[in-house]
MARROPA-475693 format. One record per atom (N, C-alpha, C): x, y, z; atom name; chain; residue in one letter. Coordinates in steps of 0.1 Angstrom, whole numbers, plus 5000, padded with zeros to 4 digits. Atoms other than C-alpha are relative to their C-alpha. Layout:
<sites>
+------+------+------+----+----+----+
|    x |    y |    z | at | ch | aa |
+------+------+------+----+----+----+
|    X |    Y |    Z | CA |  A |  A |
...
+------+------+------+----+----+----+
</sites>
This chain:
<sites>
+------+------+------+----+----+----+
|    x |    y |    z | at | ch | aa |
+------+------+------+----+----+----+
| 5002 | 4997 | 4986 |  N |  A |  M |
| 4337 | 8651 | 1811 | CA |  A |  M |
| 4989 | 5010 | 5002 |  C |  A |  M |
| 5011 | 4990 | 4998 |  N |  A |  S |
| 4307 | 8669 | 1825 | CA |  A |  S |
| 4997 | 5002 | 5015 |  C |  A |  S |
| 5005 | 4998 | 4986 |  N |  A |  P |
| 4302 | 8685 | 1859 | CA |  A |  P |
| 4985 | 5000 | 5001 |  C |  A |  P |
| 5015 | 5001 | 4999 |  N |  A |  I |
| 4267 | 8679 | 1871 | CA |  A |  I |
| 4995 | 5003 | 5014 |  C |  A |  I |
| 5007 | 4999 | 4987 |  N |  A |  A |
| 4242 | 8684 | 1899 | CA |  A |  A |
| 5006 | 5011 | 5009 |  C |  A |  A |
| 4995 | 4989 | 4991 |  N |  A |  L |
| 4254 | 8718 | 1912 | CA |  A |  L |
| 4990 | 5006 | 5009 |  C |  A |  L |
| 5010 | 4995 | 4990 |  N |  A |  P |
| 4236 | 8727 | 1944 | CA |  A |  P |
| 5003 | 5015 | 5002 |  C |  A |  P |
| 4998 | 4986 | 4998 |  N |  A |  D |
| 4233 | 8763 | 1956 | CA |  A |  D |
| 5001 | 5002 | 5015 |  C |  A |  D |
| 4988 | 4998 | 5006 |  N |  A |  P |
| 4258 | 8770 | 1971 | CA |  A |  P |
| 5006 | 4986 | 4997 |  C |  A |  P |
| 4994 | 5013 | 5003 |  N |  A |  P |
| 4279 | 8742 | 1954 | CA |  A |  P |
| 5010 | 4996 | 5010 |  C |  A |  P |
| 4991 | 5007 | 4992 |  N |  A |  L |
| 4295 | 8720 | 1979 | CA |  A |  L |
| 5006 | 4988 | 4995 |  C |  A |  L |
| 4994 | 5013 | 5006 |  N |  A |  S |
| 4300 | 8689 | 1959 | CA |  A |  S |
| 4995 | 4999 | 4985 |  C |  A |  S |
| 5004 | 5002 | 5014 |  N |  A |  D |
| 4298 | 8677 | 1923 | CA |  A |  D |
| 5004 | 4986 | 4996 |  C |  A |  D |
| 4997 | 5014 | 5006 |  N |  A |  G |
| 4299 | 8645 | 1903 | CA |  A |  G |
| 5007 | 5002 | 4986 |  C |  A |  G |
| 4993 | 5001 | 5013 |  N |  A |  I |
| 4321 | 8636 | 1874 | CA |  A |  I |
| 4995 | 4988 | 4992 |  C |  A |  I |
| 5003 | 5011 | 5010 |  N |  A |  G |
| 4309 | 8615 | 1844 | CA |  A |  G |
| 5009 | 5000 | 4989 |  C |  A |  G |
| 4990 | 5001 | 5012 |  N |  A |  H |
| 4332 | 8603 | 1817 | CA |  A |  H |
| 4997 | 4988 | 4991 |  C |  A |  H |
| 5001 | 5011 | 5010 |  N |  A |  W |
| 4332 | 8583 | 1786 | CA |  A |  W |
| 5013 | 5002 | 4991 |  C |  A |  W |
| 4989 | 5000 | 5008 |  N |  A |  V |
| 4362 | 8575 | 1765 | CA |  A |  V |
| 4998 | 4992 | 4986 |  C |  A |  V |
| 5002 | 5006 | 5013 |  N |  A |  A |
| 4361 | 8567 | 1727 | CA |  A |  A |
| 5009 | 4987 | 5000 |  C |  A |  A |
| 4993 | 5013 | 5001 |  N |  A |  A |
| 4372 | 8531 | 1720 | CA |  A |  A |
| 5015 | 5001 | 4996 |  C |  A |  A |
| 4987 | 4998 | 5006 |  N |  A |  E |
| 4402 | 8542 | 1700 | CA |  A |  E |
| 5010 | 5007 | 5010 |  C |  A |  E |
| 4992 | 4993 | 4990 |  N |  A |  A |
| 4415 | 8563 | 1730 | CA |  A |  A |
| 5001 | 4992 | 5013 |  C |  A |  A |
| 5000 | 5007 | 4988 |  N |  A |  R |
| 4410 | 8537 | 1757 | CA |  A |  R |
| 5015 | 4994 | 5003 |  C |  A |  R |
| 4987 | 5006 | 4996 |  N |  A |  G |
| 4441 | 8524 | 1776 | CA |  A |  G |
| 5011 | 5010 | 4999 |  C |  A |  G |
| 4989 | 4991 | 5002 |  N |  A |  R |
| 4461 | 8556 | 1771 | CA |  A |  R |
| 5000 | 5010 | 5012 |  C |  A |  R |
| 5000 | 4991 | 4989 |  N |  A |  G |
| 4453 | 8573 | 1804 | CA |  A |  G |
| 4992 | 5013 | 4999 |  C |  A |  G |
| 5008 | 4989 | 5003 |  N |  A |  V |
| 4429 | 8598 | 1790 | CA |  A |  V |
| 4990 | 5003 | 5011 |  C |  A |  V |
| 5011 | 4998 | 4990 |  N |  A |  A |
| 4401 | 8593 | 1815 | CA |  A |  A |
| 5007 | 5004 | 5014 |  C |  A |  A |
| 4993 | 4997 | 4987 |  N |  A |  L |
| 4426 | 8593 | 1845 | CA |  A |  L |
| 5005 | 5014 | 5000 |  C |  A |  L |
| 4995 | 4986 | 5000 |  N |  A |  R |
| 4442 | 8625 | 1834 | CA |  A |  R |
| 4989 | 5011 | 5000 |  C |  A |  R |
| 5011 | 4991 | 5000 |  N |  A |  A |
| 4409 | 8642 | 1828 | CA |  A |  A |
| 4993 | 5000 | 5014 |  C |  A |  A |
| 5005 | 5001 | 4987 |  N |  A |  V |
| 4395 | 8630 | 1861 | CA |  A |  V |
| 5008 | 5008 | 5010 |  C |  A |  V |
| 4991 | 4993 | 4991 |  N |  A |  R |
| 4425 | 8643 | 1880 | CA |  A |  R |
| 4999 | 5015 | 4997 |  C |  A |  R |
| 5001 | 4985 | 5003 |  N |  A |  L |
| 4423 | 8677 | 1862 | CA |  A |  L |
| 4987 | 5006 | 5005 |  C |  A |  L |
| 5013 | 4996 | 4996 |  N |  A |  I |
| 4386 | 8681 | 1868 | CA |  A |  I |
| 4999 | 5000 | 5014 |  C |  A |  I |
| 5000 | 5001 | 4986 |  N |  A |  T |
| 4389 | 8670 | 1904 | CA |  A |  T |
| 5008 | 5011 | 5006 |  C |  A |  T |
| 4991 | 4989 | 4995 |  N |  A |  G |
| 4418 | 8694 | 1912 | CA |  A |  G |
| 4993 | 5013 | 4998 |  C |  A |  G |
| 5007 | 4987 | 5002 |  N |  A |  W |
| 4398 | 8723 | 1896 | CA |  A |  W |
| 4988 | 5000 | 5009 |  C |  A |  W |
| 5012 | 5000 | 4992 |  N |  A |  G |
| 4366 | 8714 | 1914 | CA |  A |  G |
| 5003 | 5002 | 5015 |  C |  A |  G |
| 4996 | 4999 | 4986 |  N |  A |  L |
| 4382 | 8710 | 1948 | CA |  A |  L |
| 5008 | 5014 | 5004 |  C |  A |  L |
| 4992 | 4989 | 4997 |  N |  A |  A |
| 4407 | 8739 | 1946 | CA |  A |  A |
| 4993 | 5013 | 4995 |  C |  A |  A |
| 5005 | 4987 | 5006 |  N |  A |  A |
| 4394 | 8766 | 1922 | CA |  A |  A |
| 4985 | 5003 | 5003 |  C |  A |  A |
| 5014 | 4998 | 4997 |  N |  A |  L |
| 4357 | 8760 | 1927 | CA |  A |  L |
| 4995 | 4999 | 5014 |  C |  A |  L |
| 5002 | 5001 | 4986 |  N |  A |  G |
| 4360 | 8753 | 1964 | CA |  A |  G |
| 4990 | 4989 | 5004 |  C |  A |  G |
| 5009 | 5011 | 4995 |  N |  A |  F |
| 4339 | 8721 | 1964 | CA |  A |  F |
| 5007 | 4992 | 5011 |  C |  A |  F |
| 4995 | 5007 | 4988 |  N |  A |  E |
| 4342 | 8701 | 1996 | CA |  A |  E |
| 5003 | 4985 | 4996 |  C |  A |  E |
| 4998 | 5015 | 5004 |  N |  A |  R |
| 4340 | 8667 | 1978 | CA |  A |  R |
| 4995 | 4999 | 4985 |  C |  A |  R |
| 5003 | 5004 | 5014 |  N |  A |  M |
| 4337 | 8652 | 1943 | CA |  A |  M |
| 4996 | 4985 | 5000 |  C |  A |  M |
| 5005 | 5015 | 5000 |  N |  A |  Q |
| 4319 | 8619 | 1934 | CA |  A |  Q |
| 5001 | 4995 | 4985 |  C |  A |  Q |
| 5002 | 5007 | 5014 |  N |  A |  I |
| 4321 | 8594 | 1905 | CA |  A |  I |
| 4991 | 4988 | 5003 |  C |  A |  I |
| 5009 | 5010 | 5000 |  N |  A |  R |
| 4293 | 8570 | 1900 | CA |  A |  R |
| 5003 | 4990 | 4988 |  C |  A |  R |
| 4998 | 5009 | 5011 |  N |  A |  T |
| 4301 | 8539 | 1880 | CA |  A |  T |
| 4989 | 4989 | 5000 |  C |  A |  T |
| 5009 | 5012 | 5000 |  N |  A |  Q |
| 4279 | 8510 | 1868 | CA |  A |  Q |
| 5008 | 4988 | 5007 |  C |  A |  Q |
| 4994 | 5011 | 4991 |  N |  A |  I |
| 4285 | 8478 | 1889 | CA |  A |  I |
| 5012 | 4993 | 4992 |  C |  A |  I |
| 4990 | 5008 | 5008 |  N |  A |  G |
| 4304 | 8459 | 1861 | CA |  A |  G |
| 5011 | 5008 | 4993 |  C |  A |  G |
| 4990 | 4991 | 5006 |  N |  A |  N |
| 4325 | 8489 | 1849 | CA |  A |  N |
| 5013 | 5001 | 5007 |  C |  A |  N |
| 4988 | 5000 | 4993 |  N |  A |  H |
| 4358 | 8479 | 1863 | CA |  A |  H |
| 5011 | 5010 | 4995 |  C |  A |  H |
| 4990 | 4990 | 5005 |  N |  A |  A |
| 4378 | 8503 | 1841 | CA |  A |  A |
| 4997 | 5013 | 5007 |  C |  A |  A |
| 5003 | 4988 | 4994 |  N |  A |  S |
| 4359 | 8533 | 1854 | CA |  A |  S |
| 5003 | 5000 | 5016 |  C |  A |  S |
| 4997 | 5002 | 4986 |  N |  A |  Q |
| 4363 | 8520 | 1890 | CA |  A |  Q |
| 5015 | 5001 | 5002 |  C |  A |  Q |
| 4986 | 4999 | 4998 |  N |  A |  S |
| 4399 | 8517 | 1885 | CA |  A |  S |
| 5005 | 5015 | 4998 |  C |  A |  S |
| 4997 | 4986 | 5001 |  N |  A |  V |
| 4402 | 8553 | 1872 | CA |  A |  V |
| 4997 | 5007 | 5012 |  C |  A |  V |
| 5004 | 4993 | 4989 |  N |  A |  A |
| 4383 | 8565 | 1902 | CA |  A |  A |
| 5011 | 4998 | 5011 |  C |  A |  A |
| 4991 | 5003 | 4990 |  N |  A |  Q |
| 4406 | 8547 | 1926 | CA |  A |  Q |
| 5014 | 5006 | 4997 |  C |  A |  Q |
| 4987 | 4995 | 5004 |  N |  A |  R |
| 4438 | 8557 | 1908 | CA |  A |  R |
| 5001 | 5015 | 5001 |  C |  A |  R |
| 5002 | 4985 | 4999 |  N |  A |  A |
| 4425 | 8593 | 1909 | CA |  A |  A |
| 4999 | 5005 | 5015 |  C |  A |  A |
| 5001 | 4996 | 4986 |  N |  A |  G |
| 4424 | 8592 | 1947 | CA |  A |  G |
| 4986 | 4999 | 5006 |  C |  A |  G |
| 5014 | 5001 | 4995 |  N |  A |  F |
| 4387 | 8585 | 1951 | CA |  A |  F |
| 4999 | 4987 | 5009 |  C |  A |  F |
| 5002 | 5012 | 4992 |  N |  A |  E |
| 4376 | 8561 | 1978 | CA |  A |  E |
| 4985 | 4996 | 4998 |  C |  A |  E |
| 5014 | 5006 | 5002 |  N |  A |  R |
| 4346 | 8537 | 1975 | CA |  A |  R |
| 4992 | 5004 | 5012 |  C |  A |  R |
| 5010 | 4996 | 4989 |  N |  A |  G |
| 4315 | 8548 | 1994 | CA |  A |  G |
| 4988 | 4992 | 4998 |  C |  A |  G |
| 5013 | 5008 | 5000 |  N |  A |  A |
| 4282 | 8532 | 2002 | CA |  A |  A |
| 4989 | 5007 | 4993 |  C |  A |  A |
| 5012 | 4992 | 5005 |  N |  A |  A |
| 4259 | 8559 | 1989 | CA |  A |  A |
| 5005 | 5012 | 4992 |  C |  A |  A |
| 4996 | 4988 | 5008 |  N |  A |  P |
| 4259 | 8588 | 1965 | CA |  A |  P |
| 4999 | 5012 | 5009 |  C |  A |  P |
| 4999 | 4987 | 4993 |  N |  A |  I |
| 4268 | 8623 | 1978 | CA |  A |  I |
| 4993 | 5010 | 4991 |  C |  A |  I |
| 5007 | 4991 | 5010 |  N |  A |  V |
| 4254 | 8639 | 1947 | CA |  A |  V |
| 4988 | 4993 | 4995 |  C |  A |  V |
| 5012 | 5008 | 5004 |  N |  A |  K |
| 4219 | 8629 | 1939 | CA |  A |  K |
| 4996 | 5003 | 4985 |  C |  A |  K |
| 5004 | 4998 | 5014 |  N |  A |  R |
| 4209 | 8623 | 1902 | CA |  A |  R |
| 4988 | 4991 | 4998 |  C |  A |  R |
| 5012 | 5008 | 5001 |  N |  A |  P |
| 4173 | 8611 | 1901 | CA |  A |  P |
| 4999 | 4993 | 4987 |  C |  A |  P |
| 5001 | 5007 | 5013 |  N |  A |  E |
| 4177 | 8602 | 1864 | CA |  A |  E |
| 5008 | 4987 | 5000 |  C |  A |  E |
| 4992 | 5012 | 4999 |  N |  A |  C |
| 4201 | 8575 | 1875 | CA |  A |  C |
| 4996 | 4990 | 5011 |  C |  A |  C |
| 5005 | 5009 | 4989 |  N |  A |  D |
| 4182 | 8561 | 1904 | CA |  A |  D |
| 4997 | 4986 | 4996 |  C |  A |  D |
| 5003 | 5013 | 5005 |  N |  A |  H |
| 4172 | 8531 | 1884 | CA |  A |  H |
| 5012 | 4991 | 4997 |  C |  A |  H |
| 4988 | 5007 | 5003 |  N |  A |  L |
| 4207 | 8521 | 1877 | CA |  A |  L |
| 5008 | 4997 | 5013 |  C |  A |  L |
| 4991 | 5003 | 4988 |  N |  A |  P |
| 4226 | 8502 | 1904 | CA |  A |  P |
| 5014 | 5005 | 4997 |  C |  A |  P |
| 4987 | 4994 | 5002 |  N |  A |  G |
| 4259 | 8519 | 1909 | CA |  A |  G |
| 5010 | 4997 | 5011 |  C |  A |  G |
| 4989 | 5000 | 4990 |  N |  A |  V |
| 4293 | 8519 | 1927 | CA |  A |  V |
| 5004 | 5014 | 5001 |  C |  A |  V |
| 4997 | 4986 | 4997 |  N |  A |  F |
| 4301 | 8552 | 1943 | CA |  A |  F |
| 5014 | 5002 | 5005 |  C |  A |  F |
| 4986 | 4996 | 4995 |  N |  A |  F |
| 4335 | 8568 | 1949 | CA |  A |  F |
| 5000 | 5015 | 5002 |  C |  A |  F |
| 5000 | 4986 | 4996 |  N |  A |  A |
| 4342 | 8601 | 1966 | CA |  A |  A |
| 5014 | 5004 | 5004 |  C |  A |  A |
| 4988 | 4994 | 4996 |  N |  A |  R |
| 4371 | 8624 | 1971 | CA |  A |  R |
| 4998 | 5013 | 5007 |  C |  A |  R |
| 5002 | 4988 | 4991 |  N |  A |  L |
| 4373 | 8651 | 1998 | CA |  A |  L |
| 5011 | 5010 | 4997 |  C |  A |  L |
| 4989 | 4990 | 5001 |  N |  A |  R |
| 4391 | 8684 | 1996 | CA |  A |  R |
| 5009 | 4999 | 5011 |  C |  A |  R |
| 4990 | 5001 | 4990 |  N |  A |  P |
| 4423 | 8682 | 2016 | CA |  A |  P |
| 4998 | 5010 | 5011 |  C |  A |  P |
| 5001 | 4990 | 4989 |  N |  A |  A |
| 4423 | 8699 | 2050 | CA |  A |  A |
| 5008 | 5012 | 4997 |  C |  A |  A |
| 4992 | 4988 | 5003 |  N |  A |  G |
| 4434 | 8735 | 2046 | CA |  A |  G |
| 5000 | 5003 | 4985 |  C |  A |  G |
| 4998 | 4998 | 5015 |  N |  A |  G |
| 4429 | 8732 | 2008 | CA |  A |  G |
| 4989 | 5008 | 4995 |  C |  A |  G |
+------+------+------+----+----+----+
</sites>
């Protein structure tokens, strides 16, 4: 897991994840995404978190959706180094009053 693209002040952040082949299918990514998201939204005060997946990466898209992220049309966290890669974007907002 790696938080990225911190603006000043930080209002949003993105999550990137990779799971070793031998650990796949054990819920490692889902647990990590939930923990990082909770920390970012609550402790760090981010308004929103984003996950960007490659178009054919259905496993990562499933992780995003099961972690409470909703599919969006465009990125909220800009990463110019990834602009050449078509992606599927997911976002999760901080709960009201949270």
